[in-house]
C-alpha positions in Angstrom: 118.6 97.5 86.6 115.5 96.6 84.5 112.1 98.3 84.8 110.1 95.5 86.4 106.5 95.0 85.4 104.0 94.7 88.7 102.3 91.1 88.0 100.6 89.1 90.4 103.6 88.1 93.3 105.5 91.9 92.2 106.7 92.7 95.6 106.4 96.7 95.4 107.1 100.0 96.5 105.2 102.8 96.1 103.3 106.1 97.4 99.4 106.1 97.4 96.7 108.4 98.4 93.1 107.8 98.8 90.6 110.7 98.0 87.1 110.4 98.4 85.2 112.2 95.6 85.4 115.5 97.4 88.9 115.8 97.2 89.5 114.8 100.9 92.5 112.3 101.9 91.2 109.2 103.6 95.0 108.2 103.8 98.7 108.8 102.1 102.1 107.9 102.8 103.0 110.6 99.7 104.6 112.8 103.2 106.1 108.7 105.1 107.6 106.1 104.6 105.9 104.0 101.2 104.2 101.3 100.8 105.4 97.8 101.2 104.2 94.6 99.8 103.5 91.1 97.7 101.1 91.6 95.0 98.2 89.4 96.3 99.5 89.2 99.5 95.9 90.6 100.9 97.6 94.4 101.9 95.4 95.6 99.4 91.8 94.8 98.3 92.1 92.8 95.1 89.8 96.0 93.3 92.9 98.0 94.1 95.0 95.3 92.9 93.7 94.8 89.4 94.5 98.6 89.0 98.4 98.2 89.6 98.5 94.9 87.1 100.6 96.2 84.6 102.2 99.6 85.9 106.2 99.8 86.1 108.4 101.6 87.6 108.1 105.5 87.4 104.5 105.4 86.6 102.1 107.9 89.2 98.2 107.3 88.5 95.4 108.3 89.7 92.1 105.6 89.1 88.3 105.9 90.3 87.4 103.3 92.5 83.6 102.5 91.9 82.6 101.0 95.3 82.2 97.2 93.9 85.7 97.1 93.7 85.7 99.2 97.1 84.8 98.7 100.0 81.4 97.3 98.2 77.9 99.2 99.3 75.7 99.9 102.7 74.3 97.0 104.1 71.0 97.8 105.2 71.6 93.8 107.8 74.8 96.0 109.4 71.9 98.8 110.6 71.5 97.5 114.1 68.7 99.1 116.4 69.7 98.8 119.7 68.5 100.0 123.2 69.8 103.2 124.7 70.4 100.4 128.4 72.9 98.4 125.9 75.2 102.0 126.5 77.3 103.4 129.5 75.0 105.2 131.6 77.9 108.0 132.0 78.4 107.9 127.7 77.3 110.0 125.8 75.0 109.3 122.4 74.7 111.1 120.1 75.3 110.4 116.2 78.5 110.7 114.5 80.1 109.0 117.6 81.8 105.8 117.1 81.3 102.9 118.6 83.1 100.1 119.5 81.5 95.9 120.6 83.3 92.8 120.6 81.7 90.0 118.0 81.2 86.8 118.8 84.7 85.6 118.0 86.3 88.8 120.2 86.8 90.4 117.8 86.8 94.2 118.1 84.0 95.8 115.8 83.1 99.4 115.8 80.4 101.0 114.5 78.8 104.4 114.4 75.6 106.1 116.1 73.9 107.3 113.3 70.3 107.9 115.0 69.2 107.7 118.3 65.1 108.6 119.3 63.8 107.7 122.9 64.8 104.7 124.3 67.1 103.3 120.5 70.2 104.0 119.1 70.7 103.3 115.6 75.0 102.0 114.8 75.5 101.7 111.5 78.2 98.8 111.5 78.8 99.4 107.9 82.4 99.9 106.9 83.2 103.8 106.8 84.0 104.2 103.4 81.0 101.7 101.8 79.3 102.8 99.2 82.2 105.8 98.6 83.6 106.0 95.2 87.8 106.5 95.9 90.0 107.9 93.9 93.7 106.7 94.4 96.6 107.6 92.9 100.1 105.4 93.0 103.2 106.5 92.5 105.5 103.4 91.9 109.0 103.5 93.0 110.1 100.0 92.8 109.2 97.0 91.3 111.1 93.8 92.3 109.5 90.0 90.8 108.7 87.3 92.7 111.7 84.9 94.3 
């Protein structure tokens, strides 16, 4: 069996770990079932996939991924001020609490309460990893060409 080189469309089996700069693990498959996907199928952000191009079976590497290639920078427009009365009366409203709303299409839109001031609650709808540099560790288990 020839060693496959990762290219667009390659079928990949790999272990990965995603860590914050401080070492906190965001997600990992190293103690679980390996991830399987085709490069370019939308399972990984394009900024992550570009680091996989050219790797081969057996490679074990760690990449530092800047926010611009990961989840972007926080967008101030994703900070929403809402009246306290918007929330259920029996709901404890406090900074750090994750809340979920339905967007215009009815999809779930998670946010984190960042501030409570009087009758106003500020909810951050940015991705929780926005603005963060991520360490992406991969161990390539198998690469097969697209068929």
